[in-house]
Backbone bond lengths (Angstrom), bond angles and torsions (degrees), N, CA, C in turn:
res aa  C-N    CA-C-N  psi(-1)  N-CA   C-N-CA  omega(-1)  CA-C   N-CA-C  phi
1 X - - - 1.439 - - 1.525 108.51 -
2 X 1.313 115.37 154.28 1.460 121.70 179.01 1.516 108.89 -120.44
3 X 1.322 116.06 141.82 1.453 120.70 176.38 1.513 110.05 -138.26
4 X 1.318 115.87 156.84 1.456 123.09 171.43 1.514 107.21 -123.08
5 X 1.320 115.67 125.50 1.460 122.16 177.48 1.522 108.78 -110.95
6 X 1.312 116.34 135.20 1.457 121.43 173.95 1.521 106.71 -96.00
7 X 1.332 115.30 124.18 1.451 120.53 -170.65 1.527 111.56 -121.41
8 X 1.310 114.94 163.12 1.455 122.74 179.74 1.528 110.19 -98.73
9 X 1.312 116.26 159.36 1.468 124.94 172.26 1.520 114.04 71.77
10 X 1.309 119.03 11.02 1.467 122.13 178.68 1.525 107.74 -80.18
11 X 1.340 116.04 113.96 1.452 119.92 -171.84 1.526 114.97 -114.87
12 X 1.315 117.16 -31.94 1.463 118.06 -170.00 1.531 110.95 -159.38
13 X 1.326 114.51 -176.09 1.458 119.50 178.71 1.522 112.86 -70.52
14 X 1.336 118.11 -22.05 1.463 120.45 173.31 1.523 110.10 -64.32
15 X 1.330 115.54 -43.63 1.472 120.56 175.52 1.531 109.59 -60.53
16 X 1.329 115.42 -46.18 1.468 120.46 -178.39 1.522 111.26 -60.28
17 X 1.326 117.14 -39.94 1.458 121.16 179.21 1.531 110.78 -63.73
18 X 1.333 116.75 -44.54 1.463 120.32 178.47 1.524 110.98 -61.99
19 X 1.326 116.59 -46.53 1.466 121.15 -179.09 1.525 110.19 -60.65
20 X 1.314 116.82 -46.25 1.468 121.03 -179.60 1.524 110.99 -60.57
21 X 1.323 116.10 -46.21 1.465 120.76 -179.43 1.523 111.33 -62.38
22 X 1.323 116.72 -48.12 1.474 120.72 -177.01 1.524 111.62 -64.52
23 X 1.327 117.34 -43.36 1.463 119.22 -178.46 1.531 111.55 -71.82
24 X 1.325 117.52 -36.25 1.466 119.40 177.87 1.527 112.55 -66.27
25 X 1.332 117.18 -21.05 1.462 121.31 177.52 1.531 112.85 -76.68
26 X 1.324 117.15 -14.13 1.463 121.11 -177.81 1.530 111.34 -80.59
27 X 1.316 115.23 145.37 1.461 120.66 174.16 1.528 109.03 -69.25
28 X 1.303 115.76 140.72 1.463 123.25 174.57 1.522 114.74 66.84
29 X 1.341 116.86 21.36 1.464 122.54 173.74 1.525 106.82 -125.34
30 X 1.339 116.92 134.40 1.471 120.53 -179.16 1.521 109.98 -153.53
31 X 1.317 116.09 173.66 1.462 121.39 174.44 1.507 113.82 62.79
32 X 1.311 117.49 39.06 1.469 121.46 -175.92 1.522 110.23 -73.23
33 X 1.334 115.67 128.32 1.466 122.67 175.57 1.531 107.87 -133.27
34 X 1.330 115.96 125.59 1.466 121.26 -179.40 1.523 108.61 -108.04
35 X 1.327 116.40 131.91 1.463 123.07 177.86 1.524 107.77 -113.25
36 X 1.331 115.80 98.72 1.464 121.39 -176.11 1.530 110.78 -63.31
37 X 1.317 117.44 -39.78 1.464 121.35 -177.82 1.522 113.01 -62.98
38 X 1.326 116.92 -32.72 1.466 121.03 -177.92 1.521 113.42 -106.00
39 X 1.344 116.70 7.97 1.473 121.08 179.48 1.525 111.97 52.78
40 X 1.327 116.01 46.25 1.462 118.56 -176.87 1.521 111.74 -136.09
41 X 1.322 113.91 158.02 1.457 121.86 174.23 1.526 107.55 -134.05
42 X 1.321 115.58 132.39 1.458 122.27 179.88 1.522 108.14 -118.31
43 X 1.316 116.16 137.72 1.466 119.97 179.42 1.519 110.22 -158.09
44 X 1.322 114.25 162.63 1.464 122.22 175.29 1.524 108.36 -96.63
45 X 1.320 115.53 144.31 1.464 120.45 176.46 1.519 109.16 -142.80
46 X 1.338 115.14 152.15 1.465 119.44 -174.75 1.521 114.33 -89.41
47 X 1.344 117.53 -31.04 1.464 119.45 -176.30 1.530 109.62 -153.51
48 X 1.319 115.70 174.18 1.468 120.92 -177.09 1.529 112.18 -63.29
49 X 1.320 117.62 -31.76 1.467 120.35 177.58 1.527 110.31 -64.51
50 X 1.317 117.26 -41.87 1.463 120.86 178.32 1.529 110.80 -63.46
51 X 1.333 117.50 -40.56 1.465 121.36 177.06 1.523 110.43 -63.30
52 X 1.312 116.41 -45.67 1.469 121.31 178.11 1.529 110.34 -59.35
53 X 1.323 116.92 -46.17 1.466 120.92 -179.90 1.529 111.51 -62.52
54 X 1.316 117.32 -38.27 1.464 121.00 178.26 1.522 110.46 -64.54
55 X 1.321 116.97 -45.09 1.471 120.24 178.84 1.523 111.11 -62.55
56 X 1.325 116.91 -41.77 1.461 120.90 179.49 1.535 111.05 -66.91
57 X 1.324 117.22 -37.27 1.456 121.29 177.65 1.520 110.56 -65.08
58 X 1.319 116.68 -43.49 1.459 120.01 176.62 1.522 110.95 -59.35
59 X 1.317 115.64 -47.62 1.463 120.32 -179.08 1.530 111.12 -62.59
60 X 1.321 117.52 -43.31 1.465 122.05 -178.26 1.526 112.07 -64.04
61 X 1.328 116.65 -24.69 1.462 120.77 -179.88 1.526 112.60 -98.73
62 X 1.330 116.93 7.28 1.458 121.10 174.38 1.511 115.72 97.45
63 X 1.331 117.34 16.11 1.464 121.09 -177.96 1.532 111.48 -125.75
64 X 1.345 117.31 68.59 1.469 119.12 179.17 1.529 110.68 -69.80
65 X 1.314 115.35 160.39 1.459 120.33 176.69 1.521 110.12 -65.76
66 X 1.328 115.70 153.84 1.460 120.83 173.83 1.527 108.42 -54.85
67 X 1.312 115.93 139.50 1.453 120.97 179.03 1.521 114.47 91.67
68 X 1.328 117.51 -16.88 1.464 120.49 177.12 1.523 109.70 -83.74
69 X 1.323 115.36 161.65 1.466 120.26 175.20 1.515 109.63 -55.97
70 X 1.333 115.49 140.85 1.458 121.00 -179.02 1.533 108.98 -137.52
71 X 1.340 116.34 66.15 1.469 119.54 -177.50 1.527 112.05 -70.19
72 X 1.307 115.65 171.80 1.458 122.00 -177.96 1.526 111.98 -55.93
73 X 1.332 118.11 -39.09 1.467 121.34 179.28 1.519 112.09 -60.97
74 X 1.324 116.99 -39.00 1.463 121.31 178.37 1.523 110.38 -67.61
75 X 1.324 115.75 -41.87 1.466 119.64 178.21 1.526 110.42 -62.50
76 X 1.333 116.63 -40.04 1.465 120.49 178.61 1.530 111.03 -62.62
77 X 1.339 116.73 -40.09 1.466 120.05 177.38 1.521 111.12 -60.01
78 X 1.325 116.43 -38.63 1.464 119.04 -179.30 1.519 110.93 -66.61
79 X 1.340 118.20 -34.77 1.465 120.12 177.40 1.532 110.62 -65.61
80 X 1.324 116.76 -39.87 1.469 120.62 177.21 1.524 109.85 -65.21
81 X 1.332 116.87 -46.30 1.462 121.68 178.12 1.527 111.26 -59.19
82 X 1.320 115.20 -40.39 1.462 121.23 179.01 1.529 110.11 -61.69
83 X 1.329 116.39 -46.84 1.470 121.05 -179.09 1.523 110.89 -62.26
84 X 1.324 116.62 -42.30 1.474 120.32 178.92 1.526 109.88 -64.04
85 X 1.324 116.96 -41.41 1.449 121.15 178.93 1.519 112.73 -62.39
86 X 1.312 117.15 -33.38 1.467 120.99 179.27 1.524 110.98 -72.29
87 X 1.334 116.55 -31.68 1.462 120.19 -179.20 1.521 112.47 -74.60
88 X 1.343 115.85 -26.79 1.468 119.87 -176.72 1.473 109.60 -83.02
């Protein structure tokens, strides 16, 4: 199955690189494409557990879905993730 998630805190290609790397590391997730202009990430997943894990991975790295809580700590995580993505 394929899904597109609209996420918060997506700022640049450094963010996109981190998101792509983290999601590609998950079991049963593939075909990750990040659209910085539309604040979205699209990927294929095999089952509901893989989708859940992808959402949790995004949130843990500072990129919660639109509509979810986005406190200062989450925003700070996204800046760190962004910086790491730029270095890679």
